[in-house]
PyMOL Python script that loads the backbone (N, CA, C, O; Angstrom):
from pymol import cmd

cmd.read_pdbstr("""\
ATOM      1  N   UNK A   1       0.835  -1.163   0.000  1.00  0.00           N
ATOM      2  CA  UNK A   1       0.000   0.000   0.000  1.00  0.00           C
ATOM      3  C   UNK A   1       0.893   1.243   0.000  1.00  0.00           C
ATOM      4  O   UNK A   1       1.866   1.313   0.750  1.00  0.00           O
ATOM      5  N   UNK A   2       0.562   2.206  -0.831  1.00  0.00           N
ATOM      6  CA  UNK A   2       1.292   3.469  -0.904  1.00  0.00           C
ATOM      7  C   UNK A   2       0.306   4.592  -0.596  1.00  0.00           C
ATOM      8  O   UNK A   2      -0.738   4.705  -1.238  1.00  0.00           O
ATOM      9  N   UNK A   3       0.645   5.423   0.392  1.00  0.00           N
ATOM     10  CA  UNK A   3      -0.197   6.557   0.751  1.00  0.00           C
ATOM     11  C   UNK A   3       0.615   7.842   0.709  1.00  0.00           C
ATOM     12  O   UNK A   3       1.771   7.866   1.133  1.00  0.00           O
ATOM     13  N   UNK A   4       0.023   8.891   0.207  1.00  0.00           N
ATOM     14  CA  UNK A   4       0.617  10.216   0.292  1.00  0.00           C
ATOM     15  C   UNK A   4       0.179  10.814   1.620  1.00  0.00           C
ATOM     16  O   UNK A   4      -1.017  10.952   1.877  1.00  0.00           O
ATOM     17  N   UNK A   5       1.144  11.169   2.464  1.00  0.00           N
ATOM     18  CA  UNK A   5       0.843  11.739   3.781  1.00  0.00           C
ATOM     19  C   UNK A   5       1.558  13.072   3.929  1.00  0.00           C
ATOM     20  O   UNK A   5       2.451  13.408   3.151  1.00  0.00           O
ATOM     21  N   UNK A   6       1.148  13.821   4.940  1.00  0.00           N
ATOM     22  CA  UNK A   6       1.743  15.117   5.233  1.00  0.00           C
ATOM     23  C   UNK A   6       1.950  15.258   6.734  1.00  0.00           C
ATOM     24  O   UNK A   6       1.125  14.808   7.528  1.00  0.00           O
ATOM     25  N   UNK A   7       3.071  15.894   7.120  1.00  0.00           N
ATOM     26  CA  UNK A   7       3.244  16.273   8.509  1.00  0.00           C
ATOM     27  C   UNK A   7       2.330  17.469   8.782  1.00  0.00           C
ATOM     28  O   UNK A   7       1.714  17.994   7.855  1.00  0.00           O
ATOM     29  N   UNK A   8       2.235  17.903  10.033  1.00  0.00           N
ATOM     30  CA  UNK A   8       1.360  19.020  10.391  1.00  0.00           C
ATOM     31  C   UNK A   8       1.662  20.279   9.584  1.00  0.00           C
ATOM     32  O   UNK A   8       0.758  21.069   9.313  1.00  0.00           O
ATOM     33  N   UNK A   9       2.932  20.476   9.194  1.00  0.00           N
ATOM     34  CA  UNK A   9       3.311  21.670   8.427  1.00  0.00           C
ATOM     35  C   UNK A   9       3.128  21.477   6.916  1.00  0.00           C
ATOM     36  O   UNK A   9       3.602  22.294   6.125  1.00  0.00           O
ATOM     37  N   UNK A  10       2.445  20.403   6.516  1.00  0.00           N
ATOM     38  CA  UNK A  10       2.141  20.080   5.125  1.00  0.00           C
ATOM     39  C   UNK A  10       3.331  19.552   4.330  1.00  0.00           C
ATOM     40  O   UNK A  10       3.247  19.481   3.104  1.00  0.00           O
ATOM     41  N   UNK A  11       4.423  19.183   4.971  1.00  0.00           N
ATOM     42  CA  UNK A  11       5.565  18.545   4.310  1.00  0.00           C
ATOM     43  C   UNK A  11       5.107  17.165   3.833  1.00  0.00           C
ATOM     44  O   UNK A  11       4.658  16.351   4.640  1.00  0.00           O
ATOM     45  N   UNK A  12       5.217  16.897   2.525  1.00  0.00           N
ATOM     46  CA  UNK A  12       4.671  15.681   1.917  1.00  0.00           C
ATOM     47  C   UNK A  12       5.676  14.528   1.900  1.00  0.00           C
ATOM     48  O   UNK A  12       6.873  14.724   1.687  1.00  0.00           O
ATOM     49  N   UNK A  13       5.152  13.315   2.130  1.00  0.00           N
ATOM     50  CA  UNK A  13       5.974  12.116   2.023  1.00  0.00           C
ATOM     51  C   UNK A  13       5.104  10.929   1.626  1.00  0.00           C
ATOM     52  O   UNK A  13       3.888  10.942   1.816  1.00  0.00           O
ATOM     53  N   UNK A  14       5.747   9.905   1.073  1.00  0.00           N
ATOM     54  CA  UNK A  14       5.067   8.655   0.753  1.00  0.00           C
ATOM     55  C   UNK A  14       5.277   7.681   1.896  1.00  0.00           C
ATOM     56  O   UNK A  14       6.394   7.517   2.386  1.00  0.00           O
ATOM     57  N   UNK A  15       4.208   7.041   2.315  1.00  0.00           N
ATOM     58  CA  UNK A  15       4.256   6.018   3.363  1.00  0.00           C
ATOM     59  C   UNK A  15       3.940   4.696   2.674  1.00  0.00           C
ATOM     60  O   UNK A  15       2.820   4.484   2.209  1.00  0.00           O
ATOM     61  N   UNK A  16       4.929   3.808   2.609  1.00  0.00           N
ATOM     62  CA  UNK A  16       4.805   2.574   1.840  1.00  0.00           C
ATOM     63  C   UNK A  16       4.897   1.369   2.767  1.00  0.00           C
ATOM     64  O   UNK A  16       5.848   1.231   3.536  1.00  0.00           O
ATOM     65  N   UNK A  17       3.895   0.502   2.682  1.00  0.00           N
ATOM     66  CA  UNK A  17       3.871  -0.761   3.436  1.00  0.00           C
ATOM     67  C   UNK A  17       3.684  -1.891   2.432  1.00  0.00           C
ATOM     68  O   UNK A  17       2.839  -1.800   1.541  1.00  0.00           O
ATOM     69  N   UNK A  18       4.458  -2.938   2.570  1.00  0.00           N
ATOM     70  CA  UNK A  18       4.199  -4.149   1.795  1.00  0.00           C
ATOM     71  C   UNK A  18       4.539  -5.350   2.673  1.00  0.00           C
ATOM     72  O   UNK A  18       4.793  -5.195   3.868  1.00  0.00           O
ATOM     73  N   UNK A  19       4.545  -6.521   2.097  1.00  0.00           N
ATOM     74  CA  UNK A  19       4.778  -7.731   2.894  1.00  0.00           C
ATOM     75  C   UNK A  19       6.207  -7.840   3.410  1.00  0.00           C
ATOM     76  O   UNK A  19       6.494  -8.686   4.257  1.00  0.00           O
ATOM     77  N   UNK A  20       7.099  -7.003   2.916  1.00  0.00           N
ATOM     78  CA  UNK A  20       8.507  -7.088   3.293  1.00  0.00           C
ATOM     79  C   UNK A  20       8.977  -5.995   4.246  1.00  0.00           C
ATOM     80  O   UNK A  20       9.853  -6.234   5.077  1.00  0.00           O
ATOM     81  N   UNK A  21       8.399  -4.784   4.132  1.00  0.00           N
ATOM     82  CA  UNK A  21       8.950  -3.665   4.905  1.00  0.00           C
ATOM     83  C   UNK A  21       7.981  -2.485   4.979  1.00  0.00           C
ATOM     84  O   UNK A  21       6.923  -2.469   4.350  1.00  0.00           O
ATOM     85  N   UNK A  22       8.395  -1.500   5.779  1.00  0.00           N
ATOM     86  CA  UNK A  22       7.715  -0.205   5.895  1.00  0.00           C
ATOM     87  C   UNK A  22       8.748   0.860   5.542  1.00  0.00           C
ATOM     88  O   UNK A  22       9.858   0.846   6.075  1.00  0.00           O
ATOM     89  N   UNK A  23       8.394   1.779   4.655  1.00  0.00           N
ATOM     90  CA  UNK A  23       9.321   2.763   4.112  1.00  0.00           C
ATOM     91  C   UNK A  23       8.631   4.118   4.049  1.00  0.00           C
ATOM     92  O   UNK A  23       7.444   4.208   3.735  1.00  0.00           O
ATOM     93  N   UNK A  24       9.390   5.176   4.354  1.00  0.00           N
ATOM     94  CA  UNK A  24       8.878   6.543   4.208  1.00  0.00           C
ATOM     95  C   UNK A  24       9.863   7.328   3.366  1.00  0.00           C
ATOM     96  O   UNK A  24      11.065   7.335   3.635  1.00  0.00           O
ATOM     97  N   UNK A  25       9.331   8.005   2.321  1.00  0.00           N
ATOM     98  CA  UNK A  25      10.154   8.769   1.392  1.00  0.00           C
ATOM     99  C   UNK A  25       9.612  10.192   1.302  1.00  0.00           C
ATOM    100  O   UNK A  25       8.443  10.394   0.973  1.00  0.00           O
ATOM    101  N   UNK A  26      10.458  11.173   1.592  1.00  0.00           N
ATOM    102  CA  UNK A  26      10.077  12.574   1.431  1.00  0.00           C
ATOM    103  C   UNK A  26      10.023  12.899  -0.052  1.00  0.00           C
ATOM    104  O   UNK A  26      10.911  12.502  -0.807  1.00  0.00           O
ATOM    105  N   UNK A  27       8.992  13.617  -0.475  1.00  0.00           N
ATOM    106  CA  UNK A  27       8.920  14.010  -1.877  1.00  0.00           C
ATOM    107  C   UNK A  27       9.983  15.050  -2.199  1.00  0.00           C
ATOM    108  O   UNK A  27      10.441  15.140  -3.338  1.00  0.00           O
ATOM    109  N   UNK A  28      10.370  15.827  -1.215  1.00  0.00           N
ATOM    110  CA  UNK A  28      11.463  16.785  -1.403  1.00  0.00           C
ATOM    111  C   UNK A  28      12.773  16.015  -1.492  1.00  0.00           C
ATOM    112  O   UNK A  28      13.245  15.480  -0.489  1.00  0.00           O
ATOM    113  N   UNK A  29      13.353  15.955  -2.654  1.00  0.00           N
ATOM    114  CA  UNK A  29      14.639  15.294  -2.832  1.00  0.00           C
ATOM    115  C   UNK A  29      14.596  13.787  -2.877  1.00  0.00           C
ATOM    116  O   UNK A  29      15.650  13.151  -2.863  1.00  0.00           O
ATOM    117  N   UNK A  30      13.404  13.180  -2.931  1.00  0.00           N
ATOM    118  CA  UNK A  30      13.283  11.719  -2.939  1.00  0.00           C
ATOM    119  C   UNK A  30      14.176  11.112  -1.866  1.00  0.00           C
ATOM    120  O   UNK A  30      15.015  10.259  -2.157  1.00  0.00           O
ATOM    121  N   UNK A  31      13.995  11.547  -0.643  1.00  0.00           N
ATOM    122  CA  UNK A  31      14.859  11.205   0.484  1.00  0.00           C
ATOM    123  C   UNK A  31      14.195  10.139   1.348  1.00  0.00           C
ATOM    124  O   UNK A  31      13.115  10.368   1.892  1.00  0.00           O
ATOM    125  N   UNK A  32      14.829   8.979   1.479  1.00  0.00           N
ATOM    126  CA  UNK A  32      14.316   7.921   2.367  1.00  0.00           C
ATOM    127  C   UNK A  32      14.685   8.309   3.795  1.00  0.00           C
ATOM    128  O   UNK A  32      15.865   8.455   4.113  1.00  0.00           O
ATOM    129  N   UNK A  33      13.684   8.475   4.654  1.00  0.00           N
ATOM    130  CA  UNK A  33      13.995   8.844   6.036  1.00  0.00           C
ATOM    131  C   UNK A  33      13.532   7.809   7.048  1.00  0.00           C
ATOM    132  O   UNK A  33      13.696   8.009   8.252  1.00  0.00           O
ATOM    133  N   UNK A  34      12.958   6.710   6.586  1.00  0.00           N
ATOM    134  CA  UNK A  34      12.579   5.623   7.491  1.00  0.00           C
ATOM    135  C   UNK A  34      12.514   4.333   6.684  1.00  0.00           C
ATOM    136  O   UNK A  34      11.908   4.291   5.613  1.00  0.00           O
ATOM    137  N   UNK A  35      13.146   3.275   7.206  1.00  0.00           N
ATOM    138  CA  UNK A  35      13.063   1.961   6.571  1.00  0.00           C
ATOM    139  C   UNK A  35      13.157   0.899   7.652  1.00  0.00           C
ATOM    140  O   UNK A  35      14.097   0.885   8.447  1.00  0.00           O
ATOM    141  N   UNK A  36      12.164   0.001   7.673  1.00  0.00           N
ATOM    142  CA  UNK A  36      12.150  -1.073   8.655  1.00  0.00           C
ATOM    143  C   UNK A  36      11.626  -2.346   7.999  1.00  0.00           C
ATOM    144  O   UNK A  36      10.438  -2.440   7.690  1.00  0.00           O
ATOM    145  N   UNK A  37      12.508  -3.334   7.781  1.00  0.00           N
ATOM    146  CA  UNK A  37      12.034  -4.636   7.294  1.00  0.00           C
ATOM    147  C   UNK A  37      11.120  -5.272   8.348  1.00  0.00           C
ATOM    148  O   UNK A  37      11.330  -5.084   9.546  1.00  0.00           O
ATOM    149  N   UNK A  38      10.125  -6.010   7.908  1.00  0.00           N
ATOM    150  CA  UNK A  38       9.233  -6.676   8.859  1.00  0.00           C
ATOM    151  C   UNK A  38      10.011  -7.640   9.746  1.00  0.00           C
ATOM    152  O   UNK A  38      10.916  -8.338   9.288  1.00  0.00           O
ATOM    153  N   UNK A  39       9.646  -7.663  11.007  1.00  0.00           N
ATOM    154  CA  UNK A  39      10.252  -8.538  12.019  1.00  0.00           C
ATOM    155  C   UNK A  39      11.729  -8.254  12.242  1.00  0.00           C
ATOM    156  O   UNK A  39      12.473  -9.135  12.673  1.00  0.00           O
ATOM    157  N   UNK A  40      12.162  -7.027  11.953  1.00  0.00           N
ATOM    158  CA  UNK A  40      13.548  -6.625  12.188  1.00  0.00           C
ATOM    159  C   UNK A  40      13.563  -5.218  12.780  1.00  0.00           C
ATOM    160  O   UNK A  40      12.538  -4.538  12.829  1.00  0.00           O
ATOM    161  N   UNK A  41      14.749  -4.795  13.229  1.00  0.00           N
ATOM    162  CA  UNK A  41      14.906  -3.439  13.728  1.00  0.00           C
ATOM    163  C   UNK A  41      14.936  -2.456  12.570  1.00  0.00           C
ATOM    164  O   UNK A  41      15.156  -2.833  11.419  1.00  0.00           O
ATOM    165  N   UNK A  42      14.709  -1.175  12.899  1.00  0.00           N
ATOM    166  CA  UNK A  42      14.802  -0.119  11.889  1.00  0.00           C
ATOM    167  C   UNK A  42      16.202  -0.091  11.303  1.00  0.00           C
ATOM    168  O   UNK A  42      17.184  -0.280  12.020  1.00  0.00           O
ATOM    169  N   UNK A  43      16.296   0.142  10.009  1.00  0.00           N
ATOM    170  CA  UNK A  43      17.579   0.223   9.322  1.00  0.00           C
ATOM    171  C   UNK A  43      17.951   1.682   9.094  1.00  0.00           C
ATOM    172  O   UNK A  43      19.112   2.053   9.261  1.00  0.00           O
ATOM    173  N   UNK A  44      16.992   2.509   8.717  1.00  0.00           N
ATOM    174  CA  UNK A  44      17.195   3.954   8.534  1.00  0.00           C
ATOM    175  C   UNK A  44      16.181   4.702   9.386  1.00  0.00           C
ATOM    176  O   UNK A  44      15.041   4.262   9.537  1.00  0.00           O
ATOM    177  N   UNK A  45      16.592   5.812   9.931  1.00  0.00           N
ATOM    178  CA  UNK A  45      15.680   6.660  10.688  1.00  0.00           C
ATOM    179  C   UNK A  45      16.311   8.035  10.806  1.00  0.00           C
ATOM    180  O   UNK A  45      17.477   8.225  10.459  1.00  0.00           O
ATOM    181  N   UNK A  46      15.547   8.981  11.291  1.00  0.00           N
ATOM    182  CA  UNK A  46      16.043  10.335  11.509  1.00  0.00           C
ATOM    183  C   UNK A  46      15.922  10.675  12.987  1.00  0.00           C
ATOM    184  O   UNK A  46      15.110  10.094  13.708  1.00  0.00           O
ATOM    185  N   UNK A  47      16.722  11.601  13.416  1.00  0.00           N
ATOM    186  CA  UNK A  47      16.667  12.097  14.782  1.00  0.00           C
ATOM    187  C   UNK A  47      15.314  12.739  15.054  1.00  0.00           C
ATOM    188  O   UNK A  47      14.664  13.240  14.137  1.00  0.00           O
ATOM    189  N   UNK A  48      14.893  12.725  16.310  1.00  0.00           N
ATOM    190  CA  UNK A  48      13.659  13.411  16.704  1.00  0.00           C
ATOM    191  C   UNK A  48      13.785  14.919  16.516  1.00  0.00           C
ATOM    192  O   UNK A  48      12.777  15.625  16.488  1.00  0.00           O
ATOM    193  N   UNK A  49      15.011  15.419  16.388  1.00  0.00           N
ATOM    194  CA  UNK A  49      15.220  16.855  16.203  1.00  0.00           C
ATOM    195  C   UNK A  49      15.241  17.260  14.727  1.00  0.00           C
ATOM    196  O   UNK A  49      15.453  18.432  14.417  1.00  0.00           O
ATOM    197  N   UNK A  50      15.026  16.309  13.814  1.00  0.00           N
ATOM    198  CA  UNK A  50      14.990  16.620  12.393  1.00  0.00           C
ATOM    199  C   UNK A  50      13.765  17.473  12.100  1.00  0.00           C
ATOM    200  O   UNK A  50      12.660  17.159  12.541  1.00  0.00           O
ATOM    201  N   UNK A  51      13.966  18.548  11.358  1.00  0.00           N
ATOM    202  CA  UNK A  51      12.865  19.420  10.973  1.00  0.00           C
ATOM    203  C   UNK A  51      12.530  19.154   9.516  1.00  0.00           C
ATOM    204  O   UNK A  51      13.349  19.404   8.631  1.00  0.00           O
ATOM    205  N   UNK A  52      11.342  18.653   9.265  1.00  0.00           N
ATOM    206  CA  UNK A  52      10.892  18.410   7.898  1.00  0.00           C
ATOM    207  C   UNK A  52      10.204  19.681   7.425  1.00  0.00           C
ATOM    208  O   UNK A  52       9.031  19.917   7.715  1.00  0.00           O
ATOM    209  N   UNK A  53      10.964  20.504   6.683  1.00  0.00           N
ATOM    210  CA  UNK A  53      10.453  21.768   6.177  1.00  0.00           C
ATOM    211  C   UNK A  53      10.864  21.935   4.729  1.00  0.00           C
ATOM    212  O   UNK A  53      11.930  21.481   4.315  1.00  0.00           O
ATOM    213  N   UNK A  54      10.007  22.593   3.963  1.00  0.00           N
ATOM    214  CA  UNK A  54      10.324  22.885   2.570  1.00  0.00           C
ATOM    215  C   UNK A  54      11.621  23.674   2.479  1.00  0.00           C
ATOM    216  O   UNK A  54      11.852  24.593   3.265  1.00  0.00           O
ATOM    217  N   UNK A  55      12.457  23.320   1.529  1.00  0.00           N
ATOM    218  CA  UNK A  55      13.724  24.003   1.231  1.00  0.00           C
ATOM    219  C   UNK A  55      14.764  23.882   2.339  1.00  0.00           C
ATOM    220  O   UNK A  55      15.736  24.638   2.348  1.00  0.00           O
ATOM    221  N   UNK A  56      14.585  22.951   3.273  1.00  0.00           N
ATOM    222  CA  UNK A  56      15.571  22.689   4.328  1.00  0.00           C
ATOM    223  C   UNK A  56      16.093  21.270   4.166  1.00  0.00           C
ATOM    224  O   UNK A  56      15.340  20.360   3.819  1.00  0.00           O
ATOM    225  N   UNK A  57      17.383  21.082   4.417  1.00  0.00           N
ATOM    226  CA  UNK A  57      17.984  19.752   4.317  1.00  0.00           C
ATOM    227  C   UNK A  57      17.404  18.810   5.368  1.00  0.00           C
ATOM    228  O   UNK A  57      17.124  19.221   6.494  1.00  0.00           O
ATOM    229  N   UNK A  58      17.229  17.559   4.994  1.00  0.00           N
ATOM    230  CA  UNK A  58      16.782  16.530   5.937  1.00  0.00           C
ATOM    231  C   UNK A  58      18.024  15.891   6.520  1.00  0.00           C
ATOM    232  O   UNK A  58      18.869  15.384   5.782  1.00  0.00           O
ATOM    233  N   UNK A  59      18.144  15.912   7.827  1.00  0.00           N
ATOM    234  CA  UNK A  59      19.311  15.346   8.511  1.00  0.00           C
ATOM    235  C   UNK A  59      19.017  13.902   8.892  1.00  0.00           C
ATOM    236  O   UNK A  59      18.162  13.636   9.737  1.00  0.00           O
ATOM    237  N   UNK A  60      19.729  12.973   8.264  1.00  0.00           N
ATOM    238  CA  UNK A  60      19.519  11.556   8.530  1.00  0.00           C
ATOM    239  C   UNK A  60      18.910  10.885   7.312  1.00  0.00           C
ATOM    240  O   UNK A  60      18.578  11.554   6.333  1.00  0.00           O
ATOM    241  N   UNK A  61      18.762   9.571   7.366  1.00  0.00           N
ATOM    242  CA  UNK A  61      18.228   8.842   6.227  1.00  0.00           C
ATOM    243  C   UNK A  61      19.227   8.848   5.080  1.00  0.00           C
ATOM    244  O   UNK A  61      20.432   8.972   5.297  1.00  0.00           O
ATOM    245  N   UNK A  62      18.719   8.714   3.858  1.00  0.00           N
ATOM    246  CA  UNK A  62      19.594   8.728   2.677  1.00  0.00           C
ATOM    247  C   UNK A  62      18.815   9.217   1.463  1.00  0.00           C
ATOM    248  O   UNK A  62      17.671   8.811   1.260  1.00  0.00           O
ATOM    249  N   UNK A  63      19.418  10.082   0.656  1.00  0.00           N
ATOM    250  CA  UNK A  63      18.746  10.489  -0.575  1.00  0.00           C
ATOM    251  C   UNK A  63      18.835   9.372  -1.610  1.00  0.00           C
ATOM    252  O   UNK A  63      19.796   8.602  -1.631  1.00  0.00           O
ATOM    253  N   UNK A  64      17.826   9.295  -2.461  1.00  0.00           N
ATOM    254  CA  UNK A  64      17.850   8.329  -3.559  1.00  0.00           C
ATOM    255  C   UNK A  64      18.594   8.989  -4.706  1.00  0.00           C
ATOM    256  O   UNK A  64      18.122   9.980  -5.264  1.00  0.00           O
ATOM    257  N   UNK A  65      19.754   8.450  -5.064  1.00  0.00           N
ATOM    258  CA  UNK A  65      20.594   9.035  -6.118  1.00  0.00           C
ATOM    259  C   UNK A  65      20.891   7.985  -7.174  1.00  0.00           C
ATOM    260  O   UNK A  65      21.130   6.822  -6.851  1.00  0.00           O
ATOM    261  N   UNK A  66      20.875   8.393  -8.430  1.00  0.00           N
ATOM    262  CA  UNK A  66      21.257   7.509  -9.522  1.00  0.00           C
ATOM    263  C   UNK A  66      22.337   8.175 -10.338  1.00  0.00           C
ATOM    264  O   UNK A  66      22.220   9.377 -10.574  1.00  0.00           O
ATOM    265  N   UNK A  67      23.347   7.525 -10.777  1.00  0.00           N
ATOM    266  CA  UNK A  67      23.708   6.185 -10.288  1.00  0.00           C
ATOM    267  C   UNK A  67      24.442   6.280  -8.956  1.00  0.00           C
ATOM    268  O   UNK A  67      25.056   7.301  -8.647  1.00  0.00           O
ATOM    269  N   UNK A  68      24.375   5.222  -8.180  1.00  0.00           N
ATOM    270  CA  UNK A  68      25.068   5.201  -6.899  1.00  0.00           C
ATOM    271  C   UNK A  68      26.524   4.966  -7.148  1.00  0.00           C
ATOM    272  O   UNK A  68      27.311   4.909  -6.203  1.00  0.00           O
TER     273      UNK A  68
END
""", "prot")
cmd.dss("prot")
cmd.show_as("cartoon", "prot")
cmd.util.cbc("prot")
cmd.orient("prot")
């Protein structure tokens, strides 16, 4: 399942759940900021002090870049 969600400040991200994992991707910069395989610990996450705001860098996670 893929859902478009927003934080309280309207910062948009995709919330993706499937049989393998849970993933969150910010639309700003295609930045993965949360990844957790099912039945495992989180692999990627951001600090609680991360500010998700338009035109501000996301601290933590990893940007999706091609080619790696």
